[in-house]
C-alpha positions as CSV (number, residue, x, y, z in Angstrom):
1,M,-77.3,74.3,-124.8
2,D,-78.9,71.5,-122.1
3,K,-76.6,70.5,-118.9
4,K,-77.8,66.9,-119.4
5,F,-78.1,64.0,-122.9
6,Y,-79.8,61.2,-122.0
7,I,-79.3,58.9,-125.0
8,T,-80.6,55.3,-125.8
9,T,-80.2,52.9,-127.8
10,A,-82.9,49.8,-128.7
11,I,-82.3,47.2,-126.6
12,D,-81.1,43.5,-128.0
13,Y,-83.0,40.5,-128.2
14,A,-81.2,38.2,-126.2
15,N,-82.0,35.6,-128.3
16,G,-78.8,34.6,-129.8
17,S,-75.3,36.3,-130.3
18,P,-74.7,39.8,-131.6
19,H,-74.0,40.6,-135.4
20,I,-72.6,43.5,-136.8
21,G,-76.4,44.5,-137.5
22,H,-76.4,45.3,-133.9
23,S,-72.7,47.3,-134.0
24,L,-73.8,50.2,-136.2
25,E,-76.8,51.5,-133.7
26,K,-74.2,51.2,-130.9
27,I,-71.7,53.2,-132.6
28,Q,-74.1,56.1,-133.9
29,A,-75.6,56.5,-130.3
30,D,-71.3,56.0,-128.5
31,V,-70.3,58.8,-131.1
32,L,-73.6,61.0,-129.9
33,A,-73.0,60.3,-126.4
34,R,-69.3,61.1,-126.7
35,Y,-69.5,64.1,-128.6
36,A,-71.9,65.8,-126.2
37,R,-69.6,64.7,-123.3
38,A,-66.8,67.0,-125.0
39,K,-69.3,70.2,-125.1
40,G,-69.8,69.5,-121.3
41,Q,-72.9,68.1,-121.0
42,K,-73.6,65.5,-118.5
43,V,-74.3,62.3,-120.3
44,F,-76.7,59.2,-119.5
45,F,-75.9,56.4,-122.5
46,L,-78.3,53.7,-122.3
47,T,-78.3,50.4,-123.2
48,G,-79.0,46.6,-122.9
49,T,-80.9,43.7,-123.8
50,D,-84.8,42.4,-124.2
51,E,-84.6,39.4,-122.8
52,H,-88.4,38.1,-122.0
53,G,-90.9,36.7,-124.8
54,T,-92.2,33.6,-126.8
55,K,-88.4,33.1,-128.9
56,I,-86.5,33.1,-126.1
57,Q,-88.8,30.3,-124.5
58,K,-88.6,28.6,-127.8
59,T,-85.2,28.9,-128.2
60,A,-84.2,27.5,-124.6
61,F,-86.7,24.5,-125.3
62,Q,-84.8,23.5,-128.6
63,K,-81.5,23.9,-126.3
64,N,-82.6,22.0,-123.9
65,I,-81.8,24.9,-121.4
66,T,-83.8,27.3,-119.2
67,P,-84.8,30.7,-120.4
68,K,-82.7,32.3,-117.8
69,K,-79.2,30.3,-119.1
70,L,-80.2,31.4,-122.6
71,V,-80.4,35.2,-121.3
72,D,-77.8,35.0,-119.1
73,T,-74.9,33.6,-122.1
74,N,-76.3,36.1,-125.0
75,S,-76.6,38.9,-122.6
76,K,-72.9,38.8,-121.9
77,E,-71.8,38.6,-125.1
78,F,-74.2,41.7,-126.2
79,K,-72.5,43.4,-123.0
80,N,-68.7,42.4,-124.4
81,L,-69.4,44.6,-127.6
82,K,-68.3,47.7,-124.7
83,K,-65.0,46.4,-125.5
84,I,-64.8,45.4,-128.9
85,L,-67.2,48.5,-130.2
86,N,-64.9,50.4,-127.7
87,L,-68.3,51.7,-126.2
88,S,-69.1,54.2,-123.4
89,W,-72.5,53.3,-122.1
90,D,-73.1,54.1,-118.3
91,K,-75.7,51.8,-117.6
92,F,-76.6,48.3,-119.3
93,I,-80.3,47.5,-118.8
94,R,-81.7,43.8,-118.7
95,T,-85.3,43.4,-118.4
96,T,-85.4,40.4,-116.5
97,D,-83.5,42.2,-113.9
98,S,-86.4,42.1,-111.1
99,K,-84.9,44.6,-108.8
100,N,-84.3,47.7,-111.5
101,H,-86.2,47.3,-114.6
102,W,-89.7,45.6,-113.3
103,P,-90.5,48.5,-110.9
104,G,-90.9,50.1,-113.8
105,V,-92.7,48.0,-115.7
106,F,-95.5,47.3,-113.1
107,K,-96.0,51.1,-112.3
108,I,-96.4,52.0,-116.1
109,W,-98.9,49.6,-116.3
110,D,-100.6,51.2,-113.3
111,Q,-100.5,54.3,-114.9
112,M,-102.2,53.0,-118.0
113,E,-104.7,51.0,-116.0
114,K,-105.6,54.3,-114.1
115,S,-105.9,56.0,-117.2
116,G,-108.4,53.6,-118.5
117,D,-106.3,52.4,-121.3
118,I,-105.6,48.8,-120.6
119,Y,-108.5,46.4,-120.3
120,K,-108.9,42.6,-120.9
121,R,-110.9,41.3,-124.1
122,T,-110.7,38.2,-126.2
123,Y,-108.7,38.3,-129.5
124,R,-108.2,36.0,-132.7
125,G,-105.3,36.8,-135.1
126,L,-102.5,36.6,-136.9
127,Y,-99.2,36.4,-134.4
128,C,-95.7,37.0,-135.6
129,S,-93.5,35.0,-132.9
130,G,-90.1,36.8,-135.0
131,C,-91.9,40.3,-134.3
132,E,-93.7,39.4,-130.9
133,S,-96.5,40.6,-132.5
134,F,-99.9,40.5,-133.5
135,K,-100.4,41.2,-137.7
136,T,-102.9,42.6,-139.8
137,G,-103.6,41.6,-143.6
138,A,-101.8,44.9,-144.4
139,D,-98.5,44.1,-142.6
140,L,-98.3,41.0,-144.5
141,V,-96.8,40.4,-148.1
142,D,-97.9,36.9,-150.1
143,G,-99.5,36.0,-146.7
144,K,-96.1,36.1,-144.8
145,C,-94.3,38.5,-142.1
146,P,-91.8,40.5,-144.8
147,L,-88.9,40.6,-142.4
148,H,-88.8,36.9,-141.1
149,D,-90.3,35.7,-144.6
150,K,-92.7,33.2,-142.4
151,E,-96.5,32.8,-142.3
152,P,-97.9,34.3,-138.9
153,E,-99.5,31.7,-136.5
154,L,-103.6,31.9,-136.0
155,V,-104.5,32.8,-132.1
156,E,-106.8,32.9,-130.7
157,E,-106.2,34.3,-126.9
158,N,-107.9,36.2,-124.1
159,N,-105.4,39.2,-123.1
160,Y,-104.8,42.5,-121.7
161,F,-105.0,45.3,-124.6
162,F,-103.5,48.7,-124.8
163,R,-106.0,51.5,-125.8
164,L,-103.6,52.9,-128.6
165,S,-106.7,54.1,-131.0
166,A,-107.6,56.4,-128.5
167,Y,-104.4,58.5,-129.5
168,S,-104.4,58.6,-133.1
169,K,-104.9,61.8,-133.1
170,I,-102.9,63.8,-130.4
171,L,-99.9,61.4,-131.9
172,K,-100.5,62.8,-135.0
173,K,-100.4,66.7,-133.8
174,K,-97.3,66.0,-131.9
175,I,-95.6,64.6,-134.5
176,E,-96.1,67.0,-136.8
177,D,-95.5,69.9,-134.8
178,K,-92.0,68.0,-134.1
179,E,-92.7,68.0,-129.8
180,I,-91.3,64.1,-130.7
181,E,-88.8,64.6,-133.5
182,I,-89.1,61.4,-135.8
183,I,-85.3,61.7,-137.8
184,P,-85.5,61.6,-141.1
185,Q,-88.5,63.4,-141.7
186,W,-89.7,60.5,-144.3
187,R,-89.7,58.3,-141.6
188,A,-92.1,60.5,-139.5
189,N,-93.7,60.6,-142.8
190,E,-94.4,56.7,-142.8
191,I,-95.1,56.6,-139.1
192,L,-97.9,59.3,-139.9
193,S,-99.5,57.4,-142.8
194,L,-99.8,55.0,-140.6
195,I,-101.6,56.6,-138.1
196,E,-103.9,58.1,-140.9
197,N,-104.6,54.9,-141.9
198,G,-105.6,54.6,-138.0
199,L,-104.4,52.3,-134.9
200,E,-105.4,49.5,-133.7
201,D,-105.5,48.6,-129.6
202,V,-102.6,46.2,-129.5
203,S,-102.2,43.2,-127.1
204,F,-100.2,44.1,-123.8
205,S,-100.2,40.3,-122.2
206,R,-100.5,36.8,-123.0
207,P,-101.7,34.0,-121.4
208,K,-99.0,32.7,-118.8
209,E,-100.1,29.1,-120.0
210,K,-98.6,29.9,-123.5
211,L,-95.8,32.1,-122.3
212,S,-94.5,31.3,-118.8
213,W,-91.4,33.4,-119.3
214,G,-92.3,36.9,-118.6
215,I,-93.4,39.7,-116.5
216,P,-96.3,38.7,-114.7
217,V,-99.6,41.2,-114.9
218,P,-100.2,43.0,-112.0
219,G,-103.0,41.1,-109.8
220,D,-103.1,38.3,-112.7
221,D,-101.0,35.5,-112.2
222,S,-102.5,33.7,-115.2
223,Q,-101.3,36.6,-117.7
224,V,-97.6,37.8,-118.6
225,I,-96.9,41.5,-120.1
226,Y,-96.6,41.4,-123.5
227,V,-92.4,41.6,-124.8
228,W,-93.0,45.5,-126.3
229,A,-95.0,46.8,-122.9
230,D,-92.4,44.9,-121.3
231,A,-89.3,46.4,-123.2
232,L,-90.0,49.8,-124.0
233,T,-90.4,50.6,-120.4
234,N,-86.3,50.2,-119.8
235,Y,-85.8,53.6,-120.7
236,I,-87.1,55.2,-118.1
237,S,-86.6,52.0,-115.6
238,A,-82.9,52.3,-116.1
239,I,-82.9,56.0,-114.9
240,G,-85.4,55.0,-111.5
241,Y,-88.6,54.9,-112.7
242,G,-90.4,53.5,-110.5
243,R,-87.4,53.0,-108.1
244,D,-86.1,56.5,-107.8
245,E,-88.2,59.3,-109.2
246,K,-85.5,62.1,-108.4
247,E,-83.1,60.3,-111.0
248,F,-85.8,59.8,-113.3
249,E,-86.7,63.1,-113.7
250,K,-82.9,64.3,-113.6
251,W,-82.6,62.3,-117.0
252,W,-86.3,62.2,-118.6
253,P,-87.0,63.0,-121.4
254,A,-84.7,61.2,-123.6
255,D,-82.8,63.9,-125.9
256,V,-82.3,61.0,-128.5
257,Q,-83.6,57.6,-128.6
258,V,-81.8,55.8,-131.5
259,I,-83.6,52.8,-133.3
260,G,-83.7,50.5,-136.8
261,K,-86.3,51.1,-138.9
262,D,-88.1,48.1,-138.3
263,I,-89.1,49.1,-135.1
264,L,-90.2,52.5,-135.8
265,R,-94.1,51.9,-135.4
266,F,-93.4,50.4,-131.8
267,H,-91.2,53.6,-130.8
268,A,-93.2,56.1,-132.4
269,A,-96.7,55.0,-131.8
270,I,-96.9,52.3,-129.2
271,W,-94.3,53.9,-127.1
272,P,-95.3,57.4,-126.9
273,A,-98.7,56.5,-126.3
274,M,-97.6,54.9,-123.3
275,L,-96.0,57.9,-122.2
276,I,-99.2,60.1,-122.7
277,S,-101.2,57.4,-120.9
278,A,-98.4,57.9,-117.8
279,K,-98.5,61.1,-118.0
280,L,-95.2,61.5,-118.5
281,P,-92.7,63.6,-120.9
282,L,-92.4,62.5,-124.9
283,P,-88.7,62.1,-125.8
284,K,-87.3,64.8,-127.8
285,K,-85.7,62.9,-131.1
286,I,-86.4,59.5,-132.6
287,F,-82.9,58.6,-134.7
288,V,-84.0,55.7,-137.5
289,H,-81.1,54.3,-139.3
290,G,-81.6,51.1,-141.9
291,F,-80.2,48.0,-141.7
292,I,-77.0,46.6,-142.5
293,N,-76.5,44.0,-145.5
294,V,-73.8,41.7,-146.2
295,Q,-72.7,41.6,-150.1
296,G,-76.4,42.9,-150.9
297,Q,-77.9,40.4,-149.1
298,K,-79.9,40.2,-145.8
299,M,-77.7,38.5,-143.0
300,S,-79.5,35.3,-142.1
301,K,-78.5,31.6,-140.9
302,S,-80.0,29.8,-143.8
303,V,-77.9,32.0,-145.9
304,G,-74.7,31.8,-143.5
305,N,-73.9,35.4,-144.1
306,I,-73.8,36.6,-140.6
307,I,-70.8,38.0,-139.5
308,S,-69.4,38.7,-135.5
309,P,-68.2,42.1,-134.6
310,N,-64.9,40.5,-132.5
311,E,-64.0,38.5,-136.2
312,I,-63.1,42.4,-137.2
313,F,-62.0,43.5,-134.3
314,E,-59.8,40.8,-133.9
315,K,-57.9,41.5,-136.9
316,Y,-58.8,44.9,-137.4
317,G,-59.5,47.0,-134.0
318,S,-62.1,48.8,-132.9
319,D,-61.5,52.3,-134.8
320,S,-61.1,50.2,-138.2
321,L,-65.0,48.6,-137.3
322,R,-66.5,51.9,-136.0
323,Y,-64.7,54.2,-139.0
324,Y,-66.7,51.6,-141.7
325,F,-69.6,51.8,-140.5
326,L,-70.4,55.4,-139.3
327,K,-68.4,56.6,-143.0
328,E,-69.5,53.8,-145.5
329,I,-73.2,53.1,-144.1
330,S,-75.7,56.1,-144.7
331,P,-77.0,57.4,-141.3
332,F,-81.0,57.2,-142.9
333,E,-81.0,54.2,-145.3
334,D,-79.8,50.5,-145.9
335,G,-76.3,50.0,-146.1
336,S,-73.7,47.2,-146.9
337,Y,-71.1,45.3,-145.3
338,S,-68.3,43.7,-147.6
339,E,-64.7,42.5,-146.3
340,E,-63.6,44.1,-149.6
341,K,-65.2,47.8,-149.4
342,F,-63.8,47.4,-145.5
343,I,-60.1,46.7,-146.0
344,D,-60.0,49.4,-149.2
345,R,-61.4,51.5,-146.4
346,H,-59.2,50.7,-143.4
347,N,-55.7,51.5,-145.8
348,S,-57.2,54.3,-148.1
349,D,-58.3,56.4,-145.0
350,L,-56.7,55.0,-141.6
351,A,-53.6,53.7,-142.4
352,H,-52.7,56.1,-145.7
353,G,-55.1,58.7,-144.9
354,L,-55.0,59.5,-141.4
355,G,-51.9,57.5,-140.0
356,N,-49.2,59.1,-142.7
357,F,-49.9,62.0,-141.7
358,S,-49.9,61.7,-138.3
359,A,-46.7,60.1,-138.4
360,R,-45.3,62.8,-141.0
361,V,-45.8,65.7,-138.6
362,V,-44.8,64.1,-135.6
363,G,-41.8,63.2,-137.0
364,M,-40.5,66.4,-138.4
365,A,-41.7,68.1,-135.1
366,S,-39.4,65.1,-132.9
367,K,-36.4,66.1,-135.2
368,F,-36.6,69.2,-134.6
369,P,-33.4,70.2,-132.1
370,N,-35.7,72.3,-129.3
371,S,-39.4,72.2,-128.7
372,I,-41.5,74.5,-131.0
373,R,-42.2,77.7,-129.9
374,N,-45.7,78.8,-129.1
375,D,-45.3,82.6,-129.2
376,F,-46.2,83.2,-132.6
377,K,-49.5,86.1,-132.5
378,S,-51.4,83.2,-134.0
379,I,-51.3,79.9,-136.7
380,D,-51.8,81.1,-140.2
381,L,-54.7,83.1,-141.3
382,G,-55.8,80.4,-143.9
383,L,-55.3,77.7,-141.6
384,E,-57.2,78.9,-138.6
385,Q,-60.0,79.9,-140.2
386,R,-59.9,76.5,-142.6
387,I,-59.7,74.8,-138.9
388,K,-62.5,76.6,-137.2
389,T,-64.5,75.8,-141.2
390,V,-64.2,72.5,-140.5
391,Q,-64.9,72.4,-136.7
392,K,-68.4,74.3,-137.4
393,N,-69.4,72.3,-140.3
394,V,-68.7,68.7,-138.7
395,D,-71.3,70.2,-135.4
396,D,-74.0,71.1,-137.8
397,Y,-73.7,67.6,-139.8
398,L,-73.5,65.8,-136.3
399,D,-77.0,67.9,-134.9
400,Q,-78.6,66.4,-138.4
401,F,-76.7,63.1,-137.7
402,K,-74.8,63.2,-140.4
403,F,-72.0,60.6,-139.4
404,N,-70.7,60.2,-143.0
405,D,-69.9,63.7,-144.0
406,A,-69.0,64.9,-140.5
407,L,-66.0,62.4,-141.2
408,S,-65.7,63.7,-145.2
409,E,-65.1,67.5,-143.0
410,I,-62.2,66.1,-140.7
411,W,-60.7,64.3,-144.0
412,S,-60.5,67.2,-146.0
413,L,-59.1,68.8,-143.1
414,I,-56.3,65.5,-143.2
415,S,-55.8,66.6,-147.2
416,F,-55.1,69.8,-146.2
417,G,-52.4,69.7,-144.0
418,D,-50.7,67.3,-146.7
419,S,-51.6,70.0,-149.0
420,Y,-50.0,72.5,-146.7
421,V,-46.7,70.1,-146.2
422,N,-45.8,70.0,-149.5
423,E,-45.9,73.4,-150.0
424,K,-44.1,74.5,-147.3
425,K,-41.7,72.2,-147.2
426,P,-40.3,72.4,-143.9
427,W,-37.5,69.9,-144.1
428,S,-35.8,72.2,-146.8
429,S,-32.4,73.5,-146.0
430,D,-33.4,76.4,-147.7
431,I,-36.3,77.8,-144.8
432,P,-34.8,79.4,-142.0
433,D,-35.1,77.9,-138.7
434,V,-37.5,80.4,-137.3
435,E,-39.9,80.0,-140.5
436,K,-40.2,76.0,-139.7
437,E,-40.9,76.8,-136.2
438,K,-44.0,78.5,-137.4
439,I,-44.3,75.7,-140.1
440,L,-44.0,73.2,-137.8
441,F,-46.4,74.3,-135.7
442,N,-49.2,75.5,-137.8
443,L,-49.3,71.8,-138.6
444,L,-49.1,70.7,-134.8
445,V,-51.7,72.9,-134.5
446,L,-54.1,71.2,-137.2
447,L,-52.7,67.3,-136.0
448,N,-54.2,68.2,-132.7
449,S,-57.4,70.0,-134.2
450,V,-57.8,66.7,-136.3
451,G,-57.3,64.6,-133.0
452,V,-59.6,66.1,-130.7
453,M,-62.4,66.2,-133.7
454,L,-62.0,62.5,-134.7
455,A,-62.5,61.7,-130.2
456,P,-65.8,60.9,-130.7
457,F,-65.7,58.5,-134.0
458,L,-62.2,56.9,-133.1
459,P,-61.2,57.4,-129.8
460,E,-58.3,55.4,-130.0
461,S,-56.7,57.5,-132.8
462,S,-57.7,60.4,-131.0
463,K,-55.8,59.2,-128.3
464,K,-52.8,58.2,-130.3
465,I,-52.7,61.8,-131.8
466,T,-53.5,64.0,-128.9
467,K,-51.5,62.3,-126.5
468,N,-48.2,63.3,-128.1
469,I,-49.2,67.1,-128.3
470,S,-49.4,69.4,-125.9
471,I,-50.1,73.5,-126.6
472,K,-49.2,75.1,-123.3
473,G,-47.4,78.6,-122.3
474,K,-44.5,79.2,-125.2
475,Y,-43.5,75.9,-126.4
476,V,-45.7,72.9,-128.7
477,Q,-44.7,70.2,-126.6
478,L,-45.0,66.2,-127.6
479,K,-47.2,65.6,-124.4
480,P,-51.1,65.7,-123.7
481,I,-53.1,68.5,-125.1
482,P,-56.1,70.6,-123.8
483,K,-59.2,70.4,-125.8
484,L,-59.5,71.8,-129.3
485,F,-63.3,73.6,-127.8
486,E,-60.5,74.8,-124.6
487,L,-58.0,76.2,-127.8
488,I,-60.8,78.3,-129.5
489,D,-62.3,79.6,-125.8
490,N,-58.6,81.1,-125.3
491,G,-58.3,82.9,-128.4
492,I,-55.2,80.7,-129.5
493,I,-57.5,79.4,-132.6
């Protein structure tokens, strides 16, 4: 197992406030980061905001404020997701950060230029400001961008281009050989099909007269670096590229990069090609998730169905929000949010399922006249095996990014615990105290196991469960506990 684990999310475009669509990716990445920490790995978890480009400039103009004021305001809201979603990121990068981000952008531009992959030419094409990219006829549906349902603008400019076309063969081989693994596989097939059809060189700058809000091209103040060449570099600039090479080498390459399906082309074609051009290692895995719809419809201001994660947090807290997106939404497909379904999950799985089982076990144990003895040779063999099997299955599912299946495994352990209580009846006056003690010991170990397994998914619920139980020495007490991994390693379970 690698000692380090570097995980990134896509950085959010600071053109507006965050909505629940931004939440899914952050929660998924947070689970993986917390899980890696629990396994003893040194983790660097990066997120942030993308703050340059045409849309930022236009929105600021419409609001009669400066682009800087717009991104400063919106970036704070995205940063506040750390509290709302209970995230454990280590750094929040902003692309307007001239001290930490810009040196990396300048360095990779210089490296790509030295490789002969940056050149200037006049280009005439269809530009979608929503995607911040030029489009070909094959990208459009009925003449419109399928993501933004708008006709792109016909633009003729003298820009710097990146020689993406030179990397078709090498990218194809690296993806097929899984040197860069794209998950799920059908997303890899999707990008391979795109490469097979031929990659075109991409514009990496815009004239300053049309886009003044951005990072200047080194040596040419008349041009501003194109948003994707700028934004993608955050993954290496944040860890020291262009500033602190020792720190950069400590963390790069990324172990997992978590992105949405709409930016697959940028992350699985343009980004790896940039890295190869700059003679840098490729990320190991790119995990691609789908979109969140509301009542089956795509979120949009015109429809009026945009939901802020803060609304859900204020009513139900971060764990309920995290649970819904991890359990109800497929890791790989589009998913749907509805308040009715959310409330049903909250009540049935959390309040009644997890909550009732926890209260039941702790309640019975706290009524026992003494601390529960821990001098039994082992817990029940069937229970021990069930815990170990569930833990292994959770490990396997998380390795495959199947958060929903991992949670189903943990809930199967809760169901098993409920059945165990009903079968053993520790409240019965017919059962001797020593037997009650053993039953309660078994249940506390099981509950503790559930709590520890839940830590990456539902950190607050996990704390509430595990802070009360201590499996130490000869007794089980209602105090803080060692991690499940330590219990297994020490032969307790």
